[in-house]
C-alpha positions in Angstrom: 120.3 108.1 103.2 116.5 107.9 103.1 115.6 104.3 103.7 111.9 105.1 103.9 111.9 106.2 100.2 113.2 102.9 98.9 110.8 100.9 101.1 107.8 103.1 100.6 108.2 102.8 96.8 107.8 99.0 97.3 104.3 99.4 98.8 102.9 96.0 99.4 105.4 93.9 97.5 108.0 93.2 100.2 108.2 89.5 100.0 110.3 88.7 103.1 110.7 91.6 105.4 112.7 89.5 107.9 115.3 88.6 105.3 115.5 92.3 104.3 115.8 93.4 107.9 118.7 90.9 108.5 120.4 92.2 105.3 120.0 95.8 106.5 121.4 95.0 109.9 124.3 93.0 108.4 125.2 96.0 106.2 124.9 98.3 109.2 127.0 96.0 111.4 124.6 96.3 114.3 121.0 95.4 115.3 118.5 98.0 114.3 115.4 97.5 116.4 113.2 99.9 114.4 114.0 98.4 111.0 111.3 95.7 111.3 108.7 98.3 112.2 109.7 100.5 109.3 109.4 97.5 106.9 106.0 96.6 108.3 104.8 100.2 107.8 106.3 100.3 104.3 104.6 97.0 103.4 101.3 98.5 104.6 101.9 101.8 102.8 101.9 103.7 106.0 104.5 105.7 107.8 106.6 108.5 106.3 106.8 108.6 102.6 109.3 110.9 100.9 108.6 111.8 97.3 111.3 112.2 94.7 110.5 115.9 94.6 111.2 116.2 98.3 114.5 114.4 97.9 115.5 116.8 95.1 114.7 119.9 97.3 116.6 118.4 100.2 119.6 117.7 98.0 119.6 121.2 96.5 119.3 122.8 99.9 122.1 120.7 101.2 124.4 121.6 98.3 123.7 125.3 98.5 123.7 125.5 102.3 120.2 126.9 102.3 117.5 125.7 104.7 113.8 126.2 104.5 112.7 129.7 103.5 111.9 132.0 106.5 108.3 132.9 107.3 107.2 136.0 105.5 107.6 139.2 107.5 104.4 141.1 108.2 104.7 144.3 106.2 102.2 146.0 108.5 104.6 145.8 111.5 
């Protein structure tokens, strides 16, 4: 699950990050110390942003069992 995608998509419109952090922690069943930092970064538009295209590639790779393509082999070797 990519939490950063959902939060990054919200940009600067997170109205109450403390309330959201508590809800995330309640759903997780434990304290998550970094969730508030992630919410702050998302609100500022900083931090890691995952595009829908990146998620699609990750999903396809996971379903096919493929990882990133290998580096090209130097044909002059």
